[in-house]
Every structure is written in structure tokens, then in C-alpha cells.
C-alpha positions in Angstrom: -28.9 -20.8 46.3 -28.4 -21.7 50.0 -24.8 -22.6 50.8 -24.6 -21.7 54.5 -26.8 -22.6 57.4 -27.1 -21.1 60.9 -28.5 -24.1 62.7 -30.0 -23.3 66.1 -30.8 -26.7 67.5 -29.3 -30.0 68.5 -29.6 -31.5 65.1 -26.6 -33.1 63.3 -25.2 -31.5 60.2 -26.9 -33.7 57.7 -25.2 -32.4 54.6 -21.6 -31.3 55.6 -20.4 -31.7 52.0 -23.1 -29.4 50.7 -23.5 -26.7 53.3 -21.2 -24.6 55.6 -22.8 -24.9 59.0 -22.7 -22.6 62.1 -24.2 -24.5 65.0 -25.8 -23.2 68.2 -26.8 -26.3 70.1 -27.1 -24.7 73.5 -30.0 -22.3 72.9 -33.4 -23.7 73.8 -36.7 -22.0 73.2 -37.2 -21.3 76.8 -37.6 -18.1 78.9 -34.4 -18.5 80.8 -32.1 -18.9 77.8 -29.9 -16.0 76.7 -29.9 -15.6 72.9 -27.8 -12.4 73.0 -24.6 -14.3 73.7 -24.8 -15.7 70.1 -25.6 -12.5 68.2 -22.1 -11.3 67.4 -20.9 -14.8 66.3 -24.0 -15.2 64.1 -23.4 -11.8 62.5 -19.7 -12.6 61.9 -20.5 -16.0 60.3 -23.3 -14.6 58.2 -21.3 -11.7 56.9 -18.4 -13.9 56.0 -20.7 -16.5 54.4 -22.4 -13.9 52.3 -19.0 -12.5 51.2 -18.1 -16.0 50.0 -21.3 -16.3 47.9 -24.6 -18.1 48.3 -27.5 -17.5 50.6 -27.6 -18.2 54.4 -30.5 -20.2 55.8 -31.4 -19.6 59.5 -32.8 -23.0 60.8 -34.2 -24.3 64.1 -36.6 -27.1 65.0 -39.7 -25.3 64.0 -38.5 -22.1 62.3 -40.6 -20.0 64.7 -38.6 -18.6 67.6 -34.8 -19.4 67.8 -33.8 -19.0 64.2 -36.0 -16.0 63.6 -34.5 -14.3 66.7 -31.0 -14.8 65.2 -32.2 -13.5 61.8 -33.8 -10.4 63.3 -30.7 -9.6 65.4 -28.6 -10.0 62.3 -30.8 -7.6 60.3 -30.6 -5.1 63.1 -26.8 -5.1 63.3 -25.8 -5.6 59.7 -28.6 -3.9 57.8 -29.2 -1.2 60.4 -32.9 -2.0 60.6 -35.0 -1.2 63.7 -36.4 -4.2 65.6 -39.8 -3.5 64.2 -38.6 -3.3 60.6 -36.4 -6.4 61.0 -39.3 -8.3 62.5 -41.7 -7.2 59.8 -39.3 -8.2 57.0 -38.7 -11.6 58.6 -42.4 -12.1 59.2 -43.2 -11.2 55.6 -40.9 -14.0 54.4 -41.8 -16.6 57.1 -45.3 -16.1 58.3 -44.7 -18.2 61.5 -41.7 -16.2 62.6 -42.5 -15.4 66.2 -39.7 -15.1 68.8 -40.8 -16.1 72.3 -41.5 -13.3 74.8 -38.0 -13.7 76.5 -36.2 -13.5 73.1 -38.3 -10.5 72.2 -37.3 -8.8 75.4 -33.7 -9.6 74.6 -34.1 -8.1 71.1 -35.6 -4.9 72.5 -32.6 -4.6 74.8 -30.3 -5.4 71.8 -32.0 -2.6 69.8 -31.3 -0.2 72.7 -27.7 -1.3 72.8 -27.3 -0.7 69.0 -29.0 2.7 69.3 -26.6 3.7 72.1 -23.6 2.5 70.0 -24.9 4.6 67.0 -25.5 1.6 64.8 -29.2 2.3 64.8 -31.0 5.7 64.9 -33.4 6.7 67.6 -33.5 6.4 71.3 -36.8 4.6 71.9 -37.6 1.0 71.2 -39.5 0.4 68.0 -41.5 -2.4 69.6 -42.7 -2.3 73.2 -43.0 -5.6 75.1 -46.6 -4.7 75.9 -47.3 -4.4 72.1 -45.6 -7.8 71.6 -47.9 -9.3 74.2 -51.0 -7.9 72.4 -49.7 -9.4 69.1 -49.2 -12.7 70.7 -52.6 -12.8 72.3 -54.3 -11.6 69.1 -55.4 -8.1 70.4 -54.8 -6.6 67.0 -57.5 -3.9 66.9 -55.5 -1.8 69.4 -52.2 -2.3 67.6 -53.6 -1.4 64.2 -54.9 1.9 65.7 -51.6 2.6 67.5 -49.2 1.7 64.8 -51.2 1.6 61.6 -49.7 -1.8 60.9 -51.1 -4.7 58.9 -49.5 -7.6 60.8 -51.9 -10.4 61.6 -51.9 -12.0 65.1 -49.7 -15.0 65.6 -52.7 -17.3 65.6 -53.7 -16.1 62.2 -50.2 -16.3 60.8 -49.7 -19.9 61.6 -51.7 -20.6 58.4 -49.2 -18.6 56.3 -46.8 -20.0 53.7 -43.1 -20.7 54.4 -40.4 -19.0 52.5 -39.3 -21.1 49.5 -35.7 -21.4 50.7 -36.6 -22.7 54.1 -39.2 -25.1 52.7 -36.7 -26.5 50.3 -34.1 -27.1 53.0 -36.7 -28.6 55.4 -37.9 -31.0 52.7 -34.3 -32.0 51.9 -33.6 -32.6 55.6 -36.8 -34.6 56.1 -35.8 -36.9 53.2 -32.4 -37.5 54.6 -33.8 -38.4 58.0 -36.1 -41.1 56.6 
């Protein structure tokens, strides 16, 4: 049951009586925007919200880059998941989850920071930016050989199903806007 929303866009809070919102309206899905400045505040809001009860929905305009970047960063810091594992989990629930290249670079740097602080194990990035570029362009043969992964390319994944919670929230939001 969704009770809290991390909203990463300029949208108004359509249901202030039904949901507890955390808004990030300054982050655009562009190469020159710094997502990392929001990671600790999103973690704090999400941890506090989960402690109060109910699920947290991470929401942006398309549910592809900004919200998934925040979700992946949260999983890394709170659940102590590597970037690769956090991405794979997010992708398995939302098949269009695909942070833009700049956000992925920032997540790689965030993973290194968490490793240095001892939050995460390891000393090497779990995803290299070159691998991310291959995923994005669809060069999956090389990646499957290198990592033994079953992820599809981004182009294949755009046909995937949304997570139920996100779909329900999106439908509710669409009805309210019309």
C-alpha cells in the first residue's frame, strides 16, 4: 500500500491528503544535472517513511531515469547493494528503468564513495561505464559473455511491463489530471 512518494519532477502534489510527498523539482533528465546532491535526503525520507508504515513510490515524468536513479542510490545506501545488484533489482520490477549516462556515472562514483566509507564491500565498480554504454546501444552479446547476465538491451526492455504499484499510481494521477 503506497503512502509515500518521492516525486522527481515539477509536478504538483495531486493527492496531498492521501500521500506524504518528498519533492525534487530541480533535477532534470540532462547530462549536466547532479543527482548526487539529493541522495542523502531521499534516503532519510524513505527510511523515515518506511518506519511509519506503507510503501514508498519513486516517481518522475516517465519512470525511466530520474526516479530509478534515486531508487538505485537508496538501495545501495540502505540495503547495502552493489550498483549492479541495485540496478538489476530495480530493472526486474520496472523494465524501463534506465538512468541516463550521466546519472549512471554519478551512481558509479557513489558506489565508490560507499565502498570507501565501508557501507559497501569491494573496491571496484560493479558496473563500468563502458558496459553501460554497451547495454544502452544494445551490444548484449559481449556483455552476456563478460558478466553472464540475462539483462536485455534497453531497446528490448521498453516493451516490458511496469510494476503494479507504479502503474496504479500513474493511472490515479492520469485520472486526476483529466
